[in-house]
Backbone as a chain_set.jsonl record, in Angstrom:
{"seq": "XXXXXXXXXXXXXXXXXXXXXXXXXXXXXXXXXXXXXXXXXXXXXXXXXXXXXXXXXXXXXXXXXXXXXXXXXXXXXXXXXXXXXXXXXXXXXXXXXXXXXXXXXXXXXXXXXXXX", "coords": {"N": [[0.812, -1.188, 0.0], [1.761, 1.4, 0.949], [3.298, 4.111, -0.599], [6.348, 5.476, -1.341], [7.231, 8.856, -1.001], [5.72, 11.546, -2.954], [3.375, 12.164, -1.621], [-0.055, 12.298, -0.363], [-1.584, 12.356, -2.681], [-0.561, 10.461, -4.369], [-1.742, 8.076, -3.859], [-4.309, 5.548, -4.31], [-7.934, 5.893, -4.248], [-9.006, 4.224, -2.221], [-6.65, 3.62, -0.803], [-5.914, 6.205, 0.057], [-7.996, 6.767, 1.809], [-7.398, 4.912, 3.8], [-5.017, 6.029, 4.74], [-5.989, 8.278, 6.09], [-6.943, 7.045, 8.31], [-4.847, 6.529, 9.94], [-2.706, 5.069, 8.932], [-0.178, 5.896, 8.188], [1.724, 5.516, 9.994], [2.894, 5.022, 13.413], [3.527, 5.967, 16.843], [5.035, 5.415, 20.01], [4.445, 6.882, 23.065], [5.906, 7.62, 26.134], [7.342, 9.201, 27.822], [7.812, 12.074, 29.798], [8.309, 15.503, 28.896], [8.951, 15.004, 26.254], [8.062, 15.733, 23.099], [6.003, 14.738, 20.489], [6.004, 15.473, 17.156], [4.72, 15.037, 14.144], [6.382, 14.74, 10.985], [5.318, 14.249, 8.559], [2.163, 14.463, 7.832], [-0.459, 14.307, 10.355], [-1.276, 13.626, 13.803], [-3.855, 11.379, 14.078], [-5.293, 9.754, 15.721], [-5.324, 8.769, 19.154], [-4.476, 6.342, 21.395], [-4.972, 5.441, 24.695], [-2.81, 3.772, 26.787], [-2.241, 3.614, 29.44], [-3.826, 5.473, 32.107], [-3.987, 8.78, 30.948], [-2.717, 12.089, 30.777], [-2.105, 15.224, 29.174], [0.675, 17.273, 28.355], [1.159, 18.605, 26.054], [-1.087, 19.019, 23.507], [-1.846, 19.755, 20.642], [-4.167, 21.039, 18.563], [-4.861, 20.853, 15.055], [-4.091, 23.751, 13.322], [-3.42, 25.165, 15.586], [-3.984, 27.472, 17.188], [-5.962, 27.209, 19.045], [-8.501, 27.761, 18.205], [-9.466, 25.889, 16.561], [-11.13, 22.817, 15.528], [-10.663, 20.653, 17.146], [-10.245, 18.906, 20.232], [-8.053, 20.256, 22.62], [-5.083, 21.611, 24.295], [-4.794, 24.397, 24.321], [-7.228, 25.579, 23.667], [-10.86, 25.422, 23.424], [-11.799, 23.649, 21.54], [-14.158, 22.263, 19.218], [-15.96, 24.756, 17.801], [-15.651, 26.286, 20.093], [-17.208, 25.096, 22.037], [-16.76, 23.389, 24.16], [-14.736, 22.67, 27.091], [-11.394, 23.815, 27.782], [-8.627, 21.618, 27.865], [-6.85, 20.858, 30.863], [-4.003, 20.584, 33.111], [-4.757, 18.672, 35.083], [-6.632, 17.048, 33.859], [-7.485, 13.832, 32.718], [-7.448, 10.989, 30.533], [-8.969, 7.798, 30.463], [-7.309, 4.574, 30.644], [-7.305, 2.55, 27.743], [-9.052, 4.063, 26.246], [-9.675, 5.643, 23.109], [-9.025, 8.557, 21.345], [-10.038, 10.71, 18.697], [-8.961, 12.89, 16.106], [-7.197, 15.725, 14.822], [-4.067, 16.396, 15.338], [-1.137, 18.359, 15.734], [1.022, 18.189, 17.435], [2.022, 16.249, 20.289], [2.368, 15.447, 23.721], [2.883, 13.553, 26.71], [2.049, 13.889, 30.256], [3.649, 12.667, 32.242], [6.227, 10.185, 32.914], [4.975, 7.909, 33.728], [2.753, 7.678, 32.242], [1.31, 6.381, 29.301], [0.878, 6.167, 25.785], [-0.328, 5.472, 22.432], [0.251, 7.027, 19.409], [-1.295, 7.605, 16.349], [-0.508, 8.229, 12.991], [-1.765, 10.066, 10.263]], "CA": [[0.0, 0.0, 0.0], [2.478, 2.662, 1.111], [4.162, 4.555, -1.684], [7.309, 6.442, -0.827], [7.221, 10.14, -1.697], [4.54, 11.85, -3.741], [2.276, 12.626, -0.782], [-1.326, 11.578, -0.364], [-2.137, 12.299, -4.025], [-0.025, 9.316, -5.095], [-2.487, 6.901, -3.435], [-5.643, 5.337, -4.867], [-8.991, 6.382, -3.356], [-9.059, 3.338, -1.052], [-5.417, 3.816, -0.05], [-5.923, 7.511, 0.724], [-8.901, 6.634, 2.952], [-6.645, 4.211, 4.836], [-4.07, 6.991, 5.305], [-6.71, 9.122, 7.044], [-7.225, 6.23, 9.495], [-3.652, 6.366, 10.744], [-1.807, 4.074, 8.382], [1.138, 6.439, 7.836], [2.652, 5.098, 11.041], [2.491, 5.243, 14.793], [4.633, 6.204, 17.773], [4.769, 5.119, 21.416], [4.88, 7.958, 23.954], [5.905, 7.268, 27.554], [8.278, 10.066, 28.529], [7.453, 13.489, 29.866], [9.254, 16.413, 28.235], [9.207, 14.568, 24.881], [6.919, 16.093, 22.273], [5.981, 14.132, 19.165], [5.482, 16.325, 16.099], [4.945, 14.323, 12.883], [6.92, 15.525, 9.873], [4.497, 13.941, 7.386], [0.818, 14.183, 8.318], [-0.814, 14.73, 11.703], [-1.782, 12.545, 14.651], [-5.294, 11.293, 13.835], [-5.903, 8.997, 16.813], [-4.455, 8.508, 20.299], [-4.999, 5.299, 22.272], [-4.351, 5.488, 26.019], [-2.422, 2.467, 27.314], [-2.49, 3.87, 30.857], [-4.511, 6.761, 32.246], [-3.084, 9.783, 30.366], [-2.943, 13.516, 30.664], [-1.205, 15.754, 28.153], [1.306, 18.584, 28.463], [0.959, 19.195, 24.736], [-2.077, 18.41, 22.619], [-2.079, 20.914, 19.793], [-5.06, 20.784, 17.448], [-4.453, 21.424, 13.771], [-4.37, 25.189, 13.34], [-2.524, 25.573, 16.649], [-4.303, 28.655, 17.99], [-7.055, 26.918, 19.963], [-9.807, 28.054, 17.619], [-9.785, 24.785, 15.661], [-12.273, 21.98, 15.848], [-10.233, 19.46, 17.878], [-9.927, 19.083, 21.646], [-6.632, 20.564, 22.761], [-4.649, 22.265, 25.527], [-4.851, 25.862, 24.249], [-8.559, 26.081, 23.345], [-11.991, 24.584, 23.791], [-12.175, 22.711, 20.497], [-15.204, 22.512, 18.25], [-16.744, 25.983, 17.945], [-15.501, 26.737, 21.483], [-18.372, 24.594, 22.761], [-16.367, 22.619, 25.331], [-13.744, 23.267, 27.972], [-10.0, 23.595, 27.444], [-7.964, 20.639, 28.723], [-5.857, 21.403, 31.792], [-3.044, 19.599, 33.598], [-5.384, 17.615, 35.876], [-7.55, 16.24, 33.058], [-6.902, 12.582, 32.224], [-8.267, 10.059, 29.778], [-8.726, 6.475, 31.04], [-6.65, 3.529, 29.859], [-8.191, 1.861, 26.807], [-9.814, 5.019, 25.44], [-9.049, 6.218, 21.917], [-9.626, 9.807, 20.894], [-9.777, 10.957, 17.281], [-8.901, 14.298, 15.743], [-6.043, 16.073, 13.984], [-3.154, 17.121, 16.207], [0.192, 18.565, 15.155], [2.026, 17.771, 18.413], [1.47, 15.558, 21.453], [3.28, 14.952, 24.764], [2.208, 13.134, 27.939], [2.464, 14.66, 31.431], [4.668, 12.016, 33.057], [6.752, 8.925, 32.397], [4.064, 6.835, 34.118], [1.635, 7.696, 31.298], [1.71, 5.792, 28.023], [-0.14, 6.174, 24.73], [0.096, 5.241, 21.066], [-0.252, 8.048, 18.493], [-1.372, 7.129, 14.967], [-0.323, 9.331, 12.052], [-2.505, 9.938, 9.012]], "C": [[0.856, 1.252, 0.0], [3.407, 2.928, -0.055], [5.079, 5.628, -1.139], [7.277, 7.712, -1.673], [5.895, 10.386, -2.398], [3.342, 12.314, -2.937], [1.006, 11.822, -0.97], [-1.921, 11.449, -1.765], [-1.601, 11.13, -4.85], [-0.741, 8.018, -4.733], [-3.8, 6.78, -4.198], [-6.665, 5.867, -3.865], [-9.033, 5.541, -2.087], [-7.825, 3.54, -0.178], [-5.423, 5.149, 0.688], [-6.896, 7.516, 1.895], [-8.204, 5.928, 4.102], [-5.646, 5.143, 5.515], [-4.765, 7.842, 6.355], [-7.063, 8.372, 8.322], [-5.971, 5.928, 10.3], [-2.632, 5.402, 10.194], [-0.503, 4.643, 7.842], [2.173, 6.068, 8.883], [2.105, 5.381, 12.418], [3.735, 5.46, 15.644], [4.135, 5.932, 19.187], [5.288, 6.289, 22.247], [4.801, 7.479, 25.4], [6.906, 8.084, 28.35], [7.737, 11.484, 28.599], [8.58, 14.306, 29.244], [9.696, 15.929, 26.857], [7.951, 14.846, 24.075], [7.058, 15.435, 20.914], [5.288, 15.09, 18.208], [5.748, 15.633, 14.77], [5.475, 15.251, 11.792], [6.109, 15.318, 8.604], [3.106, 13.551, 7.882], [0.601, 14.761, 9.704], [-1.226, 13.495, 12.498], [-3.301, 12.527, 14.49], [-6.034, 10.491, 14.908], [-4.863, 8.782, 17.899], [-5.152, 7.474, 21.171], [-4.234, 5.337, 23.587], [-4.061, 4.06, 26.482], [-2.555, 2.484, 28.836], [-3.338, 5.139, 30.927], [-3.537, 7.858, 31.808], [-3.632, 11.191, 30.484], [-1.897, 14.05, 29.701], [-0.641, 17.107, 28.548], [1.081, 19.346, 27.17], [-0.074, 18.371, 23.999], [-2.555, 19.56, 21.741], [-2.944, 20.533, 18.6], [-4.551, 21.446, 16.179], [-4.931, 22.872, 13.709], [-3.582, 25.863, 14.451], [-2.938, 26.719, 17.549], [-5.46, 28.428, 18.956], [-8.433, 27.185, 19.399], [-10.255, 26.941, 16.665], [-10.935, 23.943, 16.171], [-11.916, 20.757, 16.69], [-9.876, 19.795, 19.316], [-8.424, 19.304, 21.786], [-6.365, 21.313, 24.053], [-4.877, 23.786, 25.496], [-6.235, 26.429, 23.94], [-9.624, 25.046, 23.626], [-12.409, 23.597, 22.711], [-13.358, 23.193, 19.69], [-16.066, 23.717, 18.609], [-16.744, 26.524, 19.37], [-16.635, 26.26, 22.37], [-18.005, 23.852, 24.041], [-15.412, 23.399, 26.213], [-12.35, 22.978, 27.445], [-9.423, 22.549, 28.393], [-6.954, 21.338, 29.622], [-5.015, 20.249, 32.339], [-3.688, 18.442, 34.368], [-6.321, 16.709, 35.099], [-6.847, 14.991, 32.552], [-7.947, 11.785, 31.45], [-7.965, 8.664, 30.303], [-8.018, 5.522, 30.076], [-7.68, 2.831, 28.977], [-8.995, 2.79, 25.916], [-8.993, 5.454, 24.229], [-9.788, 7.493, 21.575], [-9.175, 10.052, 19.456], [-9.801, 12.454, 17.017], [-7.758, 14.53, 14.78], [-5.148, 16.976, 14.828], [-1.778, 17.21, 15.566], [1.308, 18.237, 16.134], [1.334, 17.232, 19.666], [2.6, 15.24, 22.424], [2.476, 14.622, 26.011], [2.795, 13.885, 29.133], [3.58, 14.011, 32.24], [5.108, 10.703, 32.427], [5.88, 7.732, 32.775], [2.88, 6.732, 33.158], [2.12, 7.245, 29.926], [0.546, 5.834, 27.033], [0.507, 5.845, 23.393], [-0.567, 6.306, 20.202], [-0.195, 7.51, 17.075], [-1.35, 8.321, 14.009], [-1.091, 9.05, 10.764], [-2.455, 11.236, 8.23]], "O": [[0.689, 2.099, -0.878], [4.201, 2.073, -0.445], [4.613, 6.593, -0.532], [7.292, 7.653, -2.903], [5.037, 9.504, -2.424], [2.377, 12.813, -3.515], [0.995, 10.797, -1.651], [-2.69, 10.52, -2.017], [-2.134, 10.838, -5.921], [-0.383, 6.96, -5.25], [-4.344, 7.776, -4.675], [-6.301, 6.248, -2.752], [-9.09, 6.089, -0.986], [-7.936, 3.623, 1.045], [-4.98, 5.217, 1.835], [-6.65, 8.202, 2.887], [-8.393, 6.3, 5.26], [-5.448, 5.063, 6.727], [-4.188, 8.106, 7.41], [-7.442, 8.991, 9.316], [-6.026, 5.148, 11.251], [-1.76, 4.952, 10.937], [0.212, 3.955, 7.113], [3.368, 6.282, 8.681], [1.003, 5.907, 12.576], [4.853, 5.171, 15.217], [2.975, 6.182, 19.517], [6.46, 6.647, 22.136], [3.761, 6.993, 25.843], [7.28, 7.687, 29.454], [7.265, 12.032, 27.604], [9.696, 13.808, 29.094], [10.711, 16.395, 26.339], [6.898, 14.264, 24.335], [8.095, 15.552, 20.261], [4.136, 15.472, 18.416], [6.886, 15.633, 14.302], [5.062, 16.406, 11.693], [6.198, 16.118, 7.673], [2.902, 12.415, 8.309], [1.375, 15.597, 10.17], [-1.494, 12.441, 11.921], [-3.963, 13.536, 14.734], [-7.261, 10.546, 14.991], [-3.675, 8.632, 17.616], [-6.273, 7.69, 21.631], [-3.005, 5.273, 23.602], [-4.97, 3.234, 26.557], [-2.937, 1.483, 29.443], [-3.543, 5.805, 29.912], [-2.387, 7.869, 32.245], [-4.825, 11.445, 30.318], [-0.898, 13.378, 29.444], [-1.369, 17.982, 29.017], [0.845, 20.554, 27.172], [0.061, 17.153, 23.885], [-3.531, 20.242, 22.053], [-2.505, 19.788, 17.724], [-3.886, 22.481, 16.231], [-6.086, 23.155, 14.025], [-3.124, 26.995, 14.294], [-2.311, 26.932, 18.587], [-5.895, 29.367, 19.622], [-9.435, 26.87, 20.041], [-11.308, 27.048, 16.037], [-11.623, 24.31, 17.124], [-12.774, 19.907, 16.929], [-9.28, 20.836, 19.59], [-7.625, 18.619, 21.148], [-7.285, 21.615, 24.814], [-5.125, 24.393, 26.538], [-6.406, 27.648, 23.948], [-9.32, 23.92, 24.021], [-13.297, 22.777, 22.948], [-13.541, 24.395, 19.5], [-16.806, 23.697, 19.593], [-17.715, 27.144, 19.806], [-16.992, 26.927, 23.342], [-18.85, 23.698, 24.923], [-15.29, 24.619, 26.104], [-12.149, 21.994, 26.734], [-9.696, 22.584, 29.593], [-6.286, 22.285, 29.207], [-5.288, 19.082, 32.058], [-3.187, 17.32, 34.296], [-6.765, 15.692, 35.631], [-5.74, 15.072, 32.019], [-9.151, 11.897, 31.683], [-6.801, 8.362, 30.57], [-8.121, 5.655, 28.856], [-8.795, 2.553, 29.417], [-9.566, 2.343, 24.921], [-7.775, 5.612, 24.313], [-11.017, 7.518, 21.519], [-8.081, 9.656, 19.055], [-10.571, 13.192, 17.632], [-7.391, 13.641, 14.011], [-5.43, 18.161, 15.011], [-1.311, 16.262, 14.936], [2.443, 18.025, 15.709], [0.25, 17.669, 20.052], [3.674, 14.811, 22.004], [1.51, 15.312, 26.34], [3.888, 14.446, 29.049], [4.379, 14.713, 32.861], [4.452, 10.178, 31.528], [6.029, 6.654, 32.2], [2.088, 5.794, 33.254], [3.178, 7.656, 29.45], [-0.605, 5.574, 27.387], [1.726, 5.927, 23.238], [-1.785, 6.479, 20.243], [0.844, 7.011, 16.643], [-2.081, 9.295, 14.195], [-1.067, 7.934, 10.244], [-3.025, 11.324, 7.143]]}, "num_chains": 1, "name": "protein.A"}
């Protein structure tokens, strides 16, 4: 499936749909002070392996006015609350969106980030 170079336009319709589901790769995060910023694509899903909070969760657009839950803004049309340091997601939960950078709050917290 994966074609090197050429970007998303080099994929068939089915292949490009798979890319949007996180099939460009994944990364394991389990260290605080380590921020994952994909160089090709964005994080499209995050699965919590342990209860997780985030130091960095930057929605696409980066200014907090975007449509994805994040640390700097309320997400979709500012309808929700902004995530803060004490907010955690339970182990086993997967959240979906489009984030440009992600980091967990402590080394005791672990998650898998999927890039699409």
